[in-house]
C-alpha positions as CSV (number, residue, x, y, z in Angstrom):
1,X,12.7,14.3,0.6
2,X,11.3,10.9,1.6
3,X,10.3,9.5,-1.7
4,X,12.5,6.5,-1.8
5,X,13.9,4.9,-4.9
6,X,13.6,1.2,-5.1
7,X,14.8,-1.5,-7.5
8,X,13.3,-4.8,-8.4
9,X,15.4,-7.9,-9.0
10,X,14.2,-11.2,-10.3
11,X,16.0,-14.6,-10.4
12,X,15.0,-18.0,-11.6
13,X,12.3,-18.2,-8.9
14,X,9.0,-16.5,-9.7
15,X,8.4,-13.1,-8.2
16,X,10.4,-10.0,-7.7
17,X,12.6,-8.9,-4.8
18,X,12.6,-5.2,-3.7
19,X,15.7,-3.3,-2.5
20,X,16.4,0.3,-1.5
21,X,19.8,1.9,-1.6
22,X,18.8,4.5,1.0
23,X,17.4,2.0,3.4
24,X,19.8,-1.0,3.1
25,X,17.9,-2.9,5.8
26,X,14.8,-3.0,3.5
27,X,14.0,-6.2,1.7
28,X,10.6,-7.2,0.3
29,X,9.0,-9.4,-2.2
30,X,6.1,-9.5,-4.6
31,X,4.6,-11.9,-7.0
32,X,5.1,-9.4,-9.9
33,X,6.3,-5.9,-10.3
34,X,2.8,-4.5,-9.4
35,X,2.5,-6.5,-6.3
36,X,6.1,-5.8,-5.3
37,X,5.4,-2.0,-5.7
38,X,2.3,-2.2,-3.5
39,X,4.4,-4.2,-0.8
40,X,7.1,-1.5,-0.9
41,X,5.4,1.1,1.3
42,X,4.8,-1.6,4.1
43,X,8.5,-2.6,3.7
44,X,9.7,0.9,4.0
45,X,7.5,1.6,7.1
46,X,8.8,-1.6,8.7
47,X,12.3,-0.6,7.9
48,X,11.7,2.8,9.4
49,X,10.7,1.1,12.6
50,X,14.1,-0.5,12.8
51,X,15.6,2.9,12.7
52,X,13.4,4.0,15.6
53,X,14.3,0.8,17.6
54,X,18.0,1.5,17.0
55,X,17.5,5.2,17.9
56,X,19.0,6.1,14.5
57,X,18.2,9.1,12.3
58,X,16.1,8.2,9.2
59,X,18.0,9.1,6.0
60,X,16.5,11.4,3.4
61,X,15.9,9.8,0.0
62,X,18.4,10.3,-2.8
63,X,17.5,10.8,-6.4
64,X,16.4,7.7,-8.4
65,X,18.9,6.1,-10.7
66,X,18.3,4.4,-14.0
67,X,16.0,1.5,-13.6
68,X,14.7,2.5,-10.1
69,X,11.1,3.3,-9.2
70,X,10.1,5.9,-6.6
71,X,7.8,5.1,-3.7
72,X,5.9,8.1,-2.4
73,X,5.1,7.7,1.3
74,X,1.8,8.7,2.9
75,X,1.8,12.2,4.5
76,X,1.5,10.7,8.0
77,X,4.6,8.6,7.4
78,X,6.5,11.6,6.4
79,X,5.3,13.6,9.4
80,X,6.4,10.8,11.6
81,X,9.9,10.7,10.0
82,X,10.2,14.5,10.6
83,X,9.0,14.0,14.2
84,X,11.5,11.2,14.8
85,X,14.5,13.0,13.2
86,X,13.7,16.1,15.3
87,X,13.7,13.9,18.4
88,X,17.0,12.3,17.4
89,X,18.5,15.7,16.7
90,X,17.6,16.8,20.2
91,X,18.7,13.6,21.8
92,X,15.1,12.9,23.0
93,X,13.7,9.6,24.0
94,X,10.1,8.5,23.8
95,X,9.6,9.4,27.4
96,X,10.8,12.9,26.7
97,X,8.2,13.3,24.0
98,X,5.5,12.1,26.3
99,X,6.4,14.5,29.0
100,X,6.7,17.4,26.6
101,X,3.2,16.7,25.2
102,X,1.7,15.7,28.5
103,X,0.1,12.7,27.0
104,X,-0.1,8.9,28.0
105,X,2.8,6.7,27.0
106,X,0.8,4.8,24.4
107,X,-0.3,8.1,22.7
108,X,3.3,9.3,22.4
109,X,4.6,6.0,21.3
110,X,2.0,5.8,18.5
111,X,3.2,9.1,17.1
112,X,6.5,7.5,16.1
113,X,5.2,4.0,15.4
114,X,5.2,3.7,11.6
115,X,3.0,0.6,11.8
116,X,0.2,2.4,13.7
117,X,-2.0,5.0,12.1
118,X,-1.9,8.5,13.6
119,X,-4.0,11.6,13.0
120,X,-2.2,14.3,11.1
121,X,-3.3,17.0,13.7
122,X,-1.7,15.0,16.5
123,X,1.6,14.8,14.5
124,X,1.3,18.5,13.7
125,X,0.9,19.4,17.4
126,X,3.9,17.2,18.3
127,X,6.1,18.7,15.6
128,X,5.0,22.2,16.8
129,X,6.1,21.3,20.4
130,X,9.5,20.7,18.9
131,X,9.5,24.0,17.0
132,X,8.7,22.5,13.7
133,X,5.8,23.4,11.3
134,X,4.3,20.8,9.0
135,X,4.0,22.1,5.4
136,X,2.2,20.2,2.7
137,X,2.1,20.9,-1.0
138,X,0.8,19.1,-4.0
139,X,2.3,18.3,-7.3
140,X,1.3,16.6,-10.5
141,X,1.2,12.8,-10.1
């Protein structure tokens, strides 16, 4: 659902550029493929912050194409995506979430800040307040 396919490109300069079809605003770089892959999660989370700043829905990931690698996001990031998209769907602003949850502004802002860690139980409570239930499953790596 939110495991985004990325592709690497290299040129004459050393290193690898990272791009994502589903998140065209994303661009990142690594010294090599391993480093670029490790930078991809941060690049995706930074790009998701752009969507929040622009009050846009975050797109679901499409299936990987030939030559692409898949980045699996942390569960808290996926929960934040679901929370944000539920808010967009309802036309809610950050202040609406704060009032709904009865929390301080910085507390509600952090729930949709992809660059700030949040506790999964706080995200679960926020999703529940919007009529959503967080379901987690495991699969072979």
